[in-house]
C-alpha positions in Angstrom: -24.0 -9.7 -20.6 -23.6 -8.1 -17.2 -21.7 -4.8 -17.4 -20.1 -3.2 -14.5 -18.9 0.5 -15.0 -16.6 2.0 -12.5 -15.5 5.6 -12.4 -12.2 5.8 -10.5 -11.2 9.2 -11.7 -13.4 12.3 -11.1 -12.6 13.8 -14.5 -14.7 11.2 -16.2 -17.8 12.5 -14.4 -17.8 15.3 -17.0 -18.6 12.8 -19.8 -22.4 12.6 -19.8 -24.2 9.3 -19.9 -21.0 7.2 -19.5 -22.7 4.1 -18.3 -25.3 4.1 -21.2 -22.4 4.8 -23.6 -20.5 1.8 -22.4 -23.6 -0.4 -22.6 -24.3 0.7 -26.1 -20.7 0.2 -27.2 -20.4 -3.3 -25.7 -23.8 -4.6 -27.0 -23.2 -3.3 -30.5 -19.6 -4.6 -30.4 -20.9 -8.0 -29.3 -23.6 -8.1 -32.0 -21.3 -7.0 -34.9 -18.4 -9.2 -33.8 -20.4 -12.3 -33.7 -18.6 -13.5 -30.6 -20.2 -16.3 -28.6 -19.9 -15.6 -24.9 -20.6 -17.6 -21.9 -24.2 -17.2 -20.5 -24.5 -14.4 -18.1 -21.1 -13.2 -19.0 -19.6 -10.3 -17.0 -17.4 -7.5 -18.1 -16.0 -4.6 -16.1 -15.1 -1.2 -17.6 -13.1 1.1 -15.4 -12.5 4.8 -16.2 -9.3 5.8 -14.4 -6.5 8.4 -14.5 -3.1 8.1 -16.1 -1.5 7.2 -12.7 -3.6 4.1 -12.3 -3.2 2.9 -15.8 0.5 3.6 -15.8 0.9 1.4 -12.7 -1.2 -1.4 -14.3 0.8 -1.1 -17.5 4.1 -1.4 -15.6 2.9 -4.3 -13.5 1.3 -6.4 -16.2 3.1 -5.4 -19.4 6.4 -4.1 -18.2 5.8 -0.7 -19.8 6.2 2.1 -17.3 4.1 4.6 -19.1 0.4 5.5 -19.4 -1.7 4.2 -22.3 -5.2 4.9 -23.4 -6.8 1.5 -22.8 -5.8 -1.8 -21.3 -7.7 -5.1 -21.6 -7.4 -8.0 -19.2 -9.2 -11.0 -20.6 -10.0 -13.9 -18.2 -8.3 -17.0 -19.7 -10.7 -19.3 -21.3 -13.6 -16.9 -20.8 -15.2 -16.6 -24.2 -17.6 -19.6 -23.8 -16.7 -21.3 -20.5 -16.5 -18.7 -17.8 -18.8 -15.9 -16.7 -16.2 -13.3 -16.2 -15.0 -12.1 -19.7 -12.5 -9.6 -18.3 -11.7 -5.9 -17.6 -11.3 -2.9 -19.8 -9.4 0.1 -18.2 -9.6 3.5 -19.9 -7.3 6.4 -18.8 -8.7 9.9 -18.8 -5.6 12.1 -19.4 -4.3 10.0 -22.2 -7.7 9.7 -23.9 -8.4 13.4 -23.5 -5.0 14.4 -24.8 -5.4 12.1 -27.8 -8.8 13.5 -28.6 -7.5 17.0 -28.4 -4.5 16.3 -30.6 -6.6 14.4 -33.2 -9.5 17.0 -33.1 -11.9 14.4 -31.8 -14.8 14.6 -29.4 -13.8 13.2 -26.0 -17.0 11.1 -25.7 -16.5 9.6 -29.2 -12.9 8.8 -28.5 -13.8 7.2 -25.1 -16.4 5.1 -26.9 -13.8 4.0 -29.4 -11.5 2.9 -26.5 -14.3 0.9 -24.9 -14.9 -0.9 -28.3 -11.2 -1.4 -28.8 -10.7 -2.8 -25.3 -13.7 -5.2 -25.7 -12.4 -6.5 -29.0 -9.1 -7.4 -27.3 -11.1 -9.3 -24.7 -12.7 -11.4 -27.4 -9.5 -12.2 -29.1 -8.8 -9.4 -31.6 -5.3 -7.9 -31.7 -3.2 -5.6 -33.9 0.3 -7.1 -33.6 0.6 -7.7 -37.3 -0.6 -5.5 -40.2 -3.3 -8.1 -41.1 -4.6 -8.3 -37.6 -4.6 -4.5 -37.3 -6.5 -4.2 -40.6 -9.2 -6.7 -39.5 -9.6 -5.1 -36.1 -9.7 -1.6 -37.4 -12.3 -2.6 -40.0 -14.6 -4.0 -37.3 -14.0 -0.9 -35.1 -15.1 1.3 -38.0 -18.2 -0.8 -38.6 -19.1 -0.6 -34.9 -18.5 3.1 -34.8 -20.8 3.7 -37.8 -23.5 1.5 -36.3 -23.3 3.6 -33.1 -23.6 6.8 -35.2 -20.0 7.8 -34.4 -17.4 9.0 -37.0 -14.7 6.7 -38.3 -12.2 6.6 -35.4 -9.3 6.1 -37.9 -10.2 8.9 -40.3 -7.3 11.1 -41.1 -9.6 14.1 -41.5 -11.0 15.0 -38.1 -13.5 17.5 -39.6 -16.8 17.3 -37.7 -15.4 15.3 -34.9 -14.9 18.1 -32.5 -18.6 19.0 -32.2 -21.0 17.6 -29.6 -20.6 17.3 -25.9 -17.8 15.7 -24.0 
């Protein structure tokens, strides 16, 4: 899998090892999801600001507000096309959520990359059953990466580490 990481918002530069983090998240997500991808599949992950993600959310989903992560799968890409899709992660929203939930910014950003990737390969959370399945896989991937449970109610221990 070819991974392209773009940093479109300077605030993300404070998160050390972002490219390696993305690679680890995507490779572990791919392995644990069991998804079969096209040979030499490409994925783009862009770290932006709220203004950029708000515009994308308004244009593509009709929701004129920022969100933490958006995924844009390439239709028919899982096994037939080399471009899997794009994951876009917004700094201000992810940083605010991390602070509100008592989480480490780096860990929460990793969770957003995993969450976005799972959307690209067909996972969703529109129904309770879908959400349960997707969250279970996200928990499994987080544990395999050495990160705390991203859905834990108790944020104890999550605020440590570096951003």
